[in-house]
C-alpha positions in Angstrom: -23.0 0.5 8.3 -20.7 3.5 8.3 -18.2 4.4 5.6 -15.3 3.6 7.9 -16.5 0.2 8.9 -17.3 -0.6 5.2 -13.7 0.5 4.2 -12.3 -1.5 7.1 -14.2 -4.6 6.1 -13.1 -4.3 2.6 -9.5 -4.0 3.7 -9.9 -7.1 5.9 -11.2 -9.0 2.9 -8.2 -7.9 0.8 -5.8 -8.9 3.5 -7.4 -12.4 3.7 -7.3 -12.8 -0.1 -3.7 -11.7 -0.2 -2.8 -14.2 2.5 -4.4 -17.0 0.5 -2.5 -15.9 -2.6 0.7 -15.9 -0.5 0.0 -19.5 0.6 -0.7 -20.6 -2.9 2.5 -19.0 -4.2 4.6 -20.5 -1.5 3.2 -24.0 -2.1 4.6 -23.8 -5.6 7.9 -22.3 -4.6 8.5 -24.9 -1.9 8.7 -27.6 -4.6 11.7 -25.9 -6.1 13.6 -24.6 -3.0 16.8 -26.1 -1.8 16.8 -27.6 1.6 19.1 -24.8 2.9 16.7 -22.1 1.5 13.8 -23.8 3.1 15.6 -23.8 6.4 16.3 -20.0 6.1 12.7 -19.3 5.0 11.4 -21.3 7.9 13.6 -19.4 10.4 12.2 -16.1 9.2 8.6 -17.2 8.9 8.6 -18.9 12.3 10.1 -15.9 14.0 7.4 -13.7 12.5 4.6 -16.0 13.5 5.9 -16.4 17.0 6.1 -12.6 17.5 2.6 -12.1 16.0 1.1 -14.6 18.4 1.7 -12.1 21.3 -1.5 -10.0 21.1 0.1 -7.4 23.4 3.1 -6.7 21.2 2.5 -3.7 18.8 3.0 -4.5 15.1 5.8 -1.9 14.9 7.7 -3.8 17.6 7.1 -7.1 15.9 8.4 -5.8 12.6 11.5 -4.2 14.2 12.4 -7.5 15.9 11.7 -9.6 12.8 13.9 -7.4 10.7 16.8 -7.7 13.2 16.3 -11.4 13.7 15.9 -12.1 10.0 18.9 -10.1 8.7 21.4 -12.9 9.0 19.1 -15.4 7.2 18.3 -12.9 4.4 22.0 -12.0 4.0 22.8 -15.7 3.7 20.1 -16.3 1.1 21.2 -13.2 -0.9 24.8 -14.4 -1.0 24.0 -18.0 -1.9 23.8 -19.4 -5.4 
């Protein structure tokens, strides 16, 4: 095993562990979110997942599109009480 592949494997494990932490944190947060906040969150999350499902789309392009698509939802959430 080369150093690069060992570092790569470690990073992959860290990403998976962080995704699990994210899921756990969101399960707790969902219990306390308003319906409107859940709708906005779902709009942003579903847009991200849809774009990530295209294996030919570079991550940079995915992120650019998600930022643009999500901006109205984020602005609404930031301005709500």
